[in-house]
N, CA, C and O atoms as a Tinker XYZ file with bonds, in Angstrom:
   392  protein
     1  N      0.927000   -1.201000   -0.205000    73     2
     2  CA    -0.029000    0.078000    0.113000    64     1     3
     3  C      0.889000    1.092000    0.058000    63     2     4     5
     4  O      1.867000    1.199000    0.798000    81     3
     5  N      0.465000    2.075000   -1.107000    73     3     6
     6  CA     1.357000    3.288000   -0.791000    64     5     7
     7  C      1.038000    4.441000   -0.197000    63     6     8     9
     8  O     -0.179000    4.604000   -0.115000    81     7
     9  N      1.722000    5.337000    0.266000    73     7    10
    10  CA     1.555000    6.276000    1.239000    64     9    11
    11  C      0.159000    6.917000    0.825000    63    10    12    13
    12  O     -0.843000    6.865000    1.538000    81    11
    13  N      0.222000    7.481000   -0.328000    73    11    14
    14  CA    -1.201000    7.848000   -0.830000    64    13    15
    15  C     -2.354000    7.040000   -0.752000    63    14    16    17
    16  O     -3.384000    7.649000   -0.464000    81    15
    17  N     -2.426000    6.094000   -0.894000    73    15    18
    18  CA    -3.434000    5.471000   -0.696000    64    17    19
    19  C     -3.701000    4.860000    1.082000    63    18    20    21
    20  O     -4.708000    4.197000    1.331000    81    19
    21  N     -2.807000    5.148000    2.038000    73    19    22
    22  CA    -2.733000    4.927000    3.203000    64    21    23
    23  C     -3.336000    6.156000    3.809000    63    22    24    25
    24  O     -4.084000    6.084000    4.785000    81    23
    25  N     -2.958000    7.471000    3.135000    73    23    26
    26  CA    -3.510000    8.705000    3.630000    64    25    27
    27  C     -5.200000    8.537000    3.268000    63    26    28    29
    28  O     -6.070000    8.596000    4.137000    81    27
    29  N     -5.401000    8.372000    2.177000    73    27    30
    30  CA    -6.849000    8.201000    2.002000    64    29    31
    31  C     -7.611000    7.636000    2.893000    63    30    32    33
    32  O     -8.532000    8.149000    3.530000    81    31
    33  N     -6.980000    5.940000    2.949000    73    31    34
    34  CA    -7.722000    4.922000    4.092000    64    33    35
    35  C     -7.740000    5.971000    5.493000    63    34    36    37
    36  O     -8.811000    5.957000    6.099000    81    35
    37  N     -6.829000    6.728000    5.967000    73    35    38
    38  CA    -6.905000    6.948000    7.091000    64    37    39
    39  C     -7.634000    8.101000    7.126000    63    38    40    41
    40  O     -8.169000    8.254000    8.224000    81    39
    41  N     -7.865000    8.998000    6.314000    73    39    42
    42  CA    -8.594000    9.941000    6.348000    64    41    43
    43  C    -10.184000    9.575000    6.276000    63    42    44    45
    44  O    -10.947000   10.300000    6.916000    81    43
    45  N    -10.688000    8.547000    5.571000    73    43    46
    46  CA   -11.951000    7.973000    5.656000    64    45    47
    47  C    -12.273000    7.254000    6.656000    63    46    48    49
    48  O    -13.429000    7.271000    7.079000    81    47
    49  N    -11.164000    6.377000    7.301000    73    47    50
    50  CA   -11.306000    5.939000    9.022000    64    49    51
    51  C    -11.266000    6.826000    9.960000    63    50    52    53
    52  O    -12.000000    6.639000   10.930000    81    51
    53  N    -10.490000    7.903000    9.928000    73    51    54
    54  CA   -10.841000    9.050000   10.980000    64    53    55
    55  C    -12.250000    9.414000   10.887000    63    54    56    57
    56  O    -12.991000    9.358000   11.868000    81    55
    57  N    -12.619000    9.767000    9.788000    73    55    58
    58  CA   -14.111000   10.362000    9.514000    64    57    59
    59  C    -15.222000    9.404000   10.016000    63    58    60    61
    60  O    -16.312000    9.739000   10.478000    81    59
    61  N    -14.805000    8.314000    9.862000    73    59    62
    62  CA   -16.042000    7.084000   10.385000    64    61    63
    63  C    -15.732000    7.082000   12.083000    63    62    64    65
    64  O    -16.680000    6.921000   12.852000    81    63
    65  N    -14.546000    7.245000   12.529000    73    63    66
    66  CA   -14.489000    7.237000   13.601000    64    65    67
    67  C    -15.363000    8.683000   14.119000    63    66    68    69
    68  O    -16.373000    8.612000   14.819000    81    67
    69  N    -14.996000    9.483000   13.819000    73    67    70
    70  CA   -15.819000   10.823000   14.117000    64    69    71
    71  C    -17.316000   10.508000   13.945000    63    70    72    73
    72  O    -18.099000   10.881000   14.819000    81    71
    73  N    -17.595000   10.079000   13.252000    73    71    74
    74  CA   -19.244000    9.779000   13.083000    64    73    75
    75  C    -19.393000    8.758000   13.835000    63    74    76    77
    76  O    -20.583000    8.445000   13.844000    81    75
    77  N    -18.699000    8.011000   14.540000    73    75    78
    78  CA   -19.157000    6.909000   15.622000    64    77    79
    79  C    -19.122000    7.419000   16.859000    63    78    80    81
    80  O    -20.099000    7.195000   17.573000    81    79
    81  N    -18.200000    8.074000   17.305000    73    79    82
    82  CA   -18.043000    8.770000   18.281000    64    81    83
    83  C    -18.742000   10.203000   18.496000    63    82    84    85
    84  O    -19.135000   10.421000   19.642000    81    83
    85  N    -18.914000   11.055000   17.678000    73    83    86
    86  CA   -19.397000   12.433000   17.958000    64    85    87
    87  C    -20.966000   12.292000   17.665000    63    86    88    89
    88  O    -21.214000   12.453000   16.471000    81    87
    89  N    -21.978000   12.054000   18.390000    73    87    90
    90  CA   -22.906000   11.667000   18.091000    64    89    91
    91  C    -24.071000   12.675000   19.167000    63    90    92    93
    92  O    -25.115000   12.289000   19.693000    81    91
    93  N    -23.458000   13.979000   19.223000    73    91    94
    94  CA   -24.099000   14.925000   20.236000    64    93    95
    95  C    -25.122000   15.698000   19.256000    63    94    96    97
    96  O    -26.321000   15.891000   19.460000    81    95
    97  N    -24.242000   16.147000   17.982000    73    95    98
    98  CA   -25.416000   16.961000   17.233000    64    97    99
    99  C    -25.287000   16.645000   15.841000    63    98   100   101
   100  O    -24.280000   16.147000   15.336000    81    99
   101  N    -26.639000   17.038000   15.068000    73    99   102
   102  CA   -26.659000   16.370000   14.048000    64   101   103
   103  C    -25.574000   17.474000   13.062000    63   102   104   105
   104  O    -25.221000   16.877000   12.045000    81   103
   105  N    -25.248000   18.276000   13.108000    73   103   106
   106  CA   -24.230000   19.120000   12.379000    64   105   107
   107  C    -22.744000   18.466000   12.547000    63   106   108   109
   108  O    -21.905000   18.618000   11.659000    81   107
   109  N    -22.548000   17.945000   13.390000    73   107   110
   110  CA   -21.053000   17.276000   13.507000    64   109   111
   111  C    -21.360000   15.717000   12.840000    63   110   112   113
   112  O    -20.464000   15.147000   12.217000    81   111
   113  N    -22.581000   15.145000   13.012000    73   111   114
   114  CA   -22.582000   13.907000   12.118000    64   113   115
   115  C    -22.580000   14.216000   10.708000    63   114   116   117
   116  O    -21.826000   13.504000   10.045000    81   115
   117  N    -23.291000   15.176000   10.023000    73   115   118
   118  CA   -23.290000   15.888000    8.566000    64   117   119
   119  C    -21.699000   16.118000    8.250000    63   118   120   121
   120  O    -21.202000   15.581000    7.260000    81   119
   121  N    -20.900000   16.955000    9.148000    73   119   122
   122  CA   -19.708000   17.350000    8.618000    64   121   123
   123  C    -18.821000   15.851000    8.606000    63   122   124   125
   124  O    -18.002000   15.715000    7.697000    81   123
   125  N    -18.948000   15.000000    9.375000    73   123   126
   126  CA   -18.352000   13.809000    9.382000    64   125   127
   127  C    -18.598000   13.021000    8.110000    63   126   128   129
   128  O    -17.652000   12.375000    7.659000    81   127
   129  N    -19.952000   13.000000    7.384000    73   127   130
   130  CA   -20.247000   12.289000    6.423000    64   129   131
   131  C    -19.520000   12.972000    5.271000    63   130   132   133
   132  O    -18.886000   12.422000    4.371000    81   131
   133  N    -19.725000   14.242000    5.461000    73   131   134
   134  CA   -19.002000   14.934000    4.357000    64   133   135
   135  C    -17.287000   14.852000    3.895000    63   134   136   137
   136  O    -16.705000   15.060000    2.831000    81   135
   137  N    -16.899000   14.501000    5.070000    73   135   138
   138  CA   -15.412000   14.470000    5.238000    64   137   139
   139  C    -15.220000   12.794000    4.623000    63   138   140   141
   140  O    -14.260000   12.501000    3.911000    81   139
   141  N    -16.021000   12.035000    4.922000    73   139   142
   142  CA   -15.699000   11.022000    4.338000    64   141   143
   143  C    -16.218000   10.840000    2.810000    63   142   144   145
   144  O    -15.579000    9.982000    2.201000    81   143
   145  N    -17.052000   11.355000    2.208000    73   143   146
   146  CA   -17.261000   11.538000    1.050000    64   145   147
   147  C    -16.276000   12.340000    0.266000    63   146   148   149
   148  O    -16.047000   12.060000   -0.911000    81   147
   149  N    -15.692000   13.314000    0.872000    73   147   150
   150  CA   -14.516000   14.186000    0.228000    64   149   151
   151  C    -13.252000   13.285000    0.093000    63   150   152   153
   152  O    -12.472000   13.392000   -0.854000    81   151
   153  N    -13.089000   12.280000    1.233000    73   151   154
   154  CA   -11.979000   11.531000    1.013000    64   153   155
   155  C    -12.041000   10.468000   -0.122000    63   154   156   157
   156  O    -11.091000   10.255000   -0.875000    81   155
   157  N    -13.242000    9.813000   -0.184000    73   155   158
   158  CA   -13.591000    9.123000   -1.568000    64   157   159
   159  C    -13.552000    9.642000   -2.609000    63   158   160   161
   160  O    -13.303000    8.987000   -3.621000    81   159
   161  N    -13.769000   10.854000   -2.639000    73   159   162
   162  CA   -13.642000   11.660000   -3.866000    64   161   163
   163  C    -12.558000   11.688000   -4.447000    63   162   164   165
   164  O    -12.368000   11.341000   -5.613000    81   163
   165  N    -11.674000   12.146000   -3.608000    73   163   166
   166  CA   -10.131000   12.494000   -3.541000    64   165   167
   167  C     -9.568000   11.204000   -4.021000    63   166   168   169
   168  O     -8.588000   11.300000   -4.760000    81   167
   169  N    -10.012000   10.008000   -3.735000    73   167   170
   170  CA    -9.282000    8.963000   -3.901000    64   169   171
   171  C    -10.024000    8.307000   -5.447000    63   170   172   173
   172  O     -9.409000    7.511000   -6.156000    81   171
   173  N    -11.280000    8.760000   -5.742000    73   171   174
   174  CA   -11.422000    8.132000   -6.772000    64   173   175
   175  C    -11.063000    9.155000   -8.109000    63   174   176   177
   176  O    -11.118000    8.821000   -9.292000    81   175
   177  N    -10.776000   10.163000   -7.701000    73   175   178
   178  CA    -9.867000   11.167000   -8.741000    64   177   179
   179  C     -8.545000   10.732000   -8.775000    63   178   180   181
   180  O     -8.074000   11.056000   -9.864000    81   179
   181  N     -7.910000   10.277000   -8.239000    73   179   182
   182  CA    -6.793000    9.802000   -8.117000    64   181   183
   183  C     -6.552000    8.415000   -8.828000    63   182   184   185
   184  O     -5.530000    8.265000   -9.498000    81   183
   185  N     -7.360000    7.524000   -8.712000    73   183   186
   186  CA    -7.541000    6.288000   -9.191000    64   185   187
   187  C     -6.973000    6.180000  -10.477000    63   186   188   189
   188  O     -5.865000    5.677000  -10.660000    81   187
   189  N     -7.812000    6.712000  -11.535000    73   187   190
   190  CA    -7.266000    6.564000  -12.699000    64   189   191
   191  C     -5.973000    7.108000  -13.390000    63   190   192   193
   192  O     -5.536000    6.676000  -14.456000    81   191
   193  N     -5.463000    8.029000  -12.710000    73   191   194
   194  CA    -4.419000    8.886000  -12.713000    64   193   195
   195  C     -3.342000    7.249000  -12.502000    63   194   196   197
   196  O     -2.670000    6.689000  -13.369000    81   195
   197  N     -3.518000    6.892000  -11.186000    73   195   198
   198  CA    -2.374000    6.058000  -10.715000    64   197   199
   199  C     -2.995000    4.826000  -11.928000    63   198   200   201
   200  O     -2.031000    4.420000  -12.577000    81   199
   201  N     -3.897000    4.367000  -12.237000    73   199   202
   202  CA    -4.025000    3.001000  -13.237000    64   201   203
   203  C     -3.781000    3.497000  -14.819000    63   202   204   205
   204  O     -3.599000    2.632000  -15.675000    81   203
   205  N     -3.782000    4.693000  -15.124000    73   203   206
   206  CA    -3.401000    5.243000  -16.303000    64   205   207
   207  C     -4.588000    4.945000  -17.058000    63   206   208   209
   208  O     -4.323000    4.875000  -18.258000    81   207
   209  N     -6.126000    4.690000  -16.721000    73   207   210
   210  CA    -7.038000    4.593000  -17.620000    64   209   211
   211  C     -7.701000    5.651000  -17.857000    63   210   212   213
   212  O     -7.444000    6.637000  -17.167000    81   211
   213  N     -8.578000    5.726000  -18.738000    73   211   214
   214  CA    -9.755000    6.807000  -19.128000    64   213   215
   215  C    -11.178000    6.641000  -19.025000    63   214   216   217
   216  O    -12.102000    7.428000  -19.231000    81   215
   217  N    -11.142000    5.170000  -18.578000    73   215   218
   218  CA   -12.636000    4.956000  -18.587000    64   217   219
   219  C    -13.275000    4.932000  -17.288000    63   218   220   221
   220  O    -14.460000    4.599000  -17.270000    81   219
   221  N    -12.659000    5.248000  -16.114000    73   219   222
   222  CA   -13.197000    5.563000  -14.887000    64   221   223
   223  C    -13.099000    6.879000  -14.242000    63   222   224   225
   224  O    -12.961000    7.093000  -13.038000    81   223
   225  N    -13.215000    8.016000  -15.512000    73   223   226
   226  CA   -12.810000    9.455000  -15.329000    64   225   227
   227  C    -14.139000    9.896000  -14.813000    63   226   228   229
   228  O    -14.118000   10.749000  -13.926000    81   227
   229  N    -15.358000    9.423000  -15.252000    73   227   230
   230  CA   -16.597000    9.868000  -14.642000    64   229   231
   231  C    -17.166000    9.388000  -13.515000    63   230   232   233
   232  O    -18.276000    9.848000  -13.245000    81   231
   233  N    -16.653000    8.508000  -12.714000    73   231   234
   234  CA   -16.792000    7.953000  -11.461000    64   233   235
   235  C    -16.837000    9.071000  -10.605000    63   234   236   237
   236  O    -17.833000    9.367000   -9.945000    81   235
   237  N    -15.632000    9.784000  -10.602000    73   235   238
   238  CA   -15.725000   10.913000   -9.154000    64   237   239
   239  C    -16.806000   11.960000   -9.350000    63   238   240   241
   240  O    -17.292000   12.460000   -8.335000    81   239
   241  N    -17.260000   12.368000  -10.613000    73   239   242
   242  CA   -18.075000   13.139000  -10.960000    64   241   243
   243  C    -19.569000   12.984000  -10.690000    63   242   244   245
   244  O    -20.313000   13.946000  -10.504000    81   243
   245  N    -20.041000   11.432000  -10.681000    73   243   246
   246  CA   -21.292000   10.910000   -9.997000    64   245   247
   247  C    -21.330000   10.910000   -8.952000    63   246   248   249
   248  O    -22.357000   11.307000   -8.401000    81   247
   249  N    -20.391000   10.529000   -8.310000    73   247   250
   250  CA   -20.139000   10.753000   -6.468000    64   249   251
   251  C    -20.133000   11.925000   -6.012000    63   250   252   253
   252  O    -20.714000   12.247000   -4.976000    81   251
   253  N    -19.494000   12.672000   -6.713000    73   251   254
   254  CA   -19.744000   14.267000   -6.353000    64   253   255
   255  C    -21.460000   14.766000   -6.350000    63   254   256   257
   256  O    -22.146000   15.315000   -5.488000    81   255
   257  N    -21.713000   14.353000   -7.547000    73   255   258
   258  CA   -23.296000   14.579000   -7.496000    64   257   259
   259  C    -23.959000   14.027000   -6.362000    63   258   260   261
   260  O    -24.745000   14.761000   -5.763000    81   259
   261  N    -23.801000   13.006000   -6.013000    73   259   262
   262  CA   -24.783000   12.301000   -5.046000    64   261   263
   263  C    -24.425000   12.821000   -3.764000    63   262   264   265
   264  O    -25.268000   12.928000   -2.872000    81   263
   265  N    -23.022000   13.208000   -3.588000    73   263   266
   266  CA   -22.877000   13.923000   -2.258000    64   265   267
   267  C    -23.499000   15.250000   -2.192000    63   266   268   269
   268  O    -23.995000   15.743000   -1.179000    81   267
   269  N    -23.439000   15.745000   -3.256000    73   267   270
   270  CA   -24.129000   17.317000   -3.218000    64   269   271
   271  C    -25.582000   17.072000   -2.828000    63   270   272   273
   272  O    -25.972000   17.954000   -2.062000    81   271
   273  N    -26.463000   16.198000   -3.096000    73   271   274
   274  CA   -27.517000   15.883000   -2.704000    64   273   275
   275  C    -27.607000   15.304000   -1.214000    63   274   276   277
   276  O    -28.540000   15.529000   -0.443000    81   275
   277  N    -26.592000   14.597000   -0.967000    73   275   278
   278  CA   -26.826000   14.130000    0.364000    64   277   279
   279  C    -26.722000   15.511000    1.355000    63   278   280   281
   280  O    -27.324000   15.693000    2.414000    81   279
   281  N    -25.985000   16.218000    0.831000    73   279   282
   282  CA   -25.335000   17.376000    1.990000    64   281   283
   283  C    -26.738000   18.418000    2.111000    63   282   284   285
   284  O    -27.058000   19.024000    3.134000    81   283
   285  N    -27.473000   18.453000    0.793000    73   283   286
   286  CA   -28.404000   19.379000    0.745000    64   285   287
   287  C    -29.853000   18.557000    1.632000    63   286   288   289
   288  O    -30.680000   19.197000    2.281000    81   287
   289  N    -29.869000   17.323000    1.485000    73   287   290
   290  CA   -30.756000   16.657000    2.282000    64   289   291
   291  C    -30.411000   16.764000    3.659000    63   290   292   293
   292  O    -31.422000   16.879000    4.351000    81   291
   293  N    -29.404000   16.768000    4.272000    73   291   294
   294  CA   -28.949000   16.588000    5.399000    64   293   295
   295  C    -28.945000   17.989000    5.979000    63   294   296   297
   296  O    -29.238000   18.201000    7.156000    81   295
   297  N    -28.654000   18.801000    5.244000    73   295   298
   298  CA   -28.951000   20.634000    5.525000    64   297   299
   299  C    -30.701000   20.770000    5.965000    63   298   300   301
   300  O    -31.160000   21.276000    6.989000    81   299
   301  N    -31.338000   20.228000    4.987000    73   299   302
   302  CA   -32.626000   20.682000    4.874000    64   301   303
   303  C    -33.500000   19.676000    6.214000    63   302   304   305
   304  O    -34.594000   19.980000    6.691000    81   303
   305  N    -32.685000   18.491000    6.595000    73   303   306
   306  CA   -33.357000   17.839000    7.562000    64   305   307
   307  C    -32.861000   18.565000    9.045000    63   306   308   309
   308  O    -33.488000   18.489000   10.101000    81   307
   309  N    -31.600000   19.269000    8.834000    73   307   310
   310  CA   -31.124000   20.004000   10.171000    64   309   311
   311  C    -31.897000   20.799000   10.347000    63   310   312   313
   312  O    -32.259000   20.940000   11.515000    81   311
   313  N    -32.546000   21.736000    9.232000    73   311   314
   314  CA   -33.030000   23.000000    9.395000    64   313   315
   315  C    -34.585000   22.882000    9.971000    63   314   316   317
   316  O    -35.194000   23.573000   10.788000    81   315
   317  N    -34.972000   21.700000    9.190000    73   315   318
   318  CA   -36.478000   21.038000    9.606000    64   317   319
   319  C    -36.711000   20.686000   11.113000    63   318   320   321
   320  O    -37.728000   20.957000   11.750000    81   319
   321  N    -35.560000   20.013000   11.593000    73   319   322
   322  CA   -35.587000   19.454000   13.016000    64   321   323
   323  C    -35.398000   20.397000   14.178000    63   322   324   325
   324  O    -35.968000   20.451000   15.268000    81   323
   325  N    -34.193000   21.312000   13.502000    73   323   326
   326  CA   -34.114000   22.840000   14.520000    64   325   327
   327  C    -35.191000   23.748000   14.725000    63   326   328   329
   328  O    -35.191000   24.534000   15.673000    81   327
   329  N    -36.188000   23.678000   13.816000    73   327   330
   330  CA   -37.529000   24.369000   13.803000    64   329   331
   331  C    -38.577000   23.651000   14.680000    63   330   332   333
   332  O    -39.273000   24.232000   15.513000    81   331
   333  N    -38.617000   22.395000   14.423000    73   331   334
   334  CA   -39.767000   21.566000   15.279000    64   333   335
   335  C    -39.000000   21.139000   16.777000    63   334   336   337
   336  O    -39.756000   20.850000   17.704000    81   335
   337  N    -37.843000   21.107000   16.964000    73   335   338
   338  CA   -37.361000   20.466000   18.319000    64   337   339
   339  C    -36.554000   21.520000   19.041000    63   338   340   341
   340  O    -36.167000   21.413000   20.204000    81   339
   341  N    -36.356000   22.454000   18.317000    73   339   342
   342  CA   -35.664000   23.616000   19.081000    64   341   343
   343  C    -33.964000   23.404000   19.040000    63   342   344   345
   344  O    -33.244000   24.401000   19.080000    81   343
   345  N    -33.510000   22.336000   18.976000    73   343   346
   346  CA   -32.183000   22.351000   18.821000    64   345   347
   347  C    -31.737000   21.137000   17.879000    63   346   348   349
   348  O    -32.527000   20.257000   17.539000    81   347
   349  N    -30.425000   21.175000   17.501000    73   347   350
   350  CA   -30.172000   19.876000   16.680000    64   349   351
   351  C    -29.220000   18.648000   17.514000    63   350   352   353
   352  O    -28.282000   18.008000   17.039000    81   351
   353  N    -29.778000   18.565000   18.855000    73   351   354
   354  CA   -29.104000   17.424000   19.398000    64   353   355
   355  C    -29.710000   15.973000   19.020000    63   354   356   357
   356  O    -30.906000   15.791000   19.247000    81   355
   357  N    -28.998000   15.014000   18.497000    73   355   358
   358  CA   -29.622000   13.785000   18.340000    64   357   359
   359  C    -30.438000   13.012000   19.521000    63   358   360   361
   360  O    -31.292000   12.145000   19.337000    81   359
   361  N    -30.029000   13.468000   20.655000    73   359   362
   362  CA   -31.010000   12.595000   21.690000    64   361   363
   363  C    -32.340000   13.312000   21.653000    63   362   364   365
   364  O    -33.260000   12.704000   22.200000    81   363
   365  N    -32.600000   14.390000   21.160000    73   363   366
   366  CA   -33.683000   14.868000   21.398000    64   365   367
   367  C    -34.907000   14.145000   20.303000    63   366   368   369
   368  O    -36.130000   14.210000   20.428000    81   367
   369  N    -34.115000   13.459000   19.226000    73   367   370
   370  CA   -35.136000   13.049000   17.903000    64   369   371
   371  C    -35.427000   11.708000   18.723000    63   370   372   373
   372  O    -34.676000   10.995000   19.389000    81   371
   373  N    -36.914000   11.616000   18.406000    73   371   374
   374  CA   -37.619000   10.532000   18.722000    64   373   375
   375  C    -38.136000    9.704000   17.381000    63   374   376   377
   376  O    -39.233000   10.076000   16.966000    81   375
   377  N    -37.692000    8.963000   16.872000    73   375   378
   378  CA   -38.298000    8.469000   15.629000    64   377   379
   379  C    -39.734000    7.623000   15.698000    63   378   380   381
   380  O    -40.559000    7.436000   14.803000    81   379
   381  N    -39.731000    7.180000   17.086000    73   379   382
   382  CA   -41.017000    6.324000   16.887000    64   381   383
   383  C    -42.223000    7.246000   17.145000    63   382   384   385
   384  O    -43.385000    6.853000   17.043000    81   383
   385  N    -41.900000    8.398000   17.459000    73   383   386
   386  CA   -43.173000    9.239000   17.939000    64   385   387
   387  C    -43.461000   10.239000   16.588000    63   386   388   389
   388  O    -42.685000   10.934000   15.932000    81   387
   389  N    -44.927000    9.997000   16.466000    73   387   390
   390  CA   -45.564000   10.866000   15.501000    64   389   391
   391  C    -45.684000   12.440000   15.585000    63   390   392
   392  O    -46.255000   13.064000   14.691000    81   391
């Protein structure tokens, strides 16, 4: 494993650990998800350069589009939950309550 691959994997793993351990606010969970997507985007962008193929150049753009949709949905949920519950603490959300 090269140093570049190790750095991408460690960035993804640290973002996953941040998502697992920082469960107090919805915004911190969204930031950890975005950093995971960013590390995957950079890794997918460097992959065709390392393998010298041109067939996989559209994969990072497709993933970036899905990441933008995920970010917009997450921020919309953040605004809606802050308006209804008054805060973005994750322990205030009860999914079983109507």
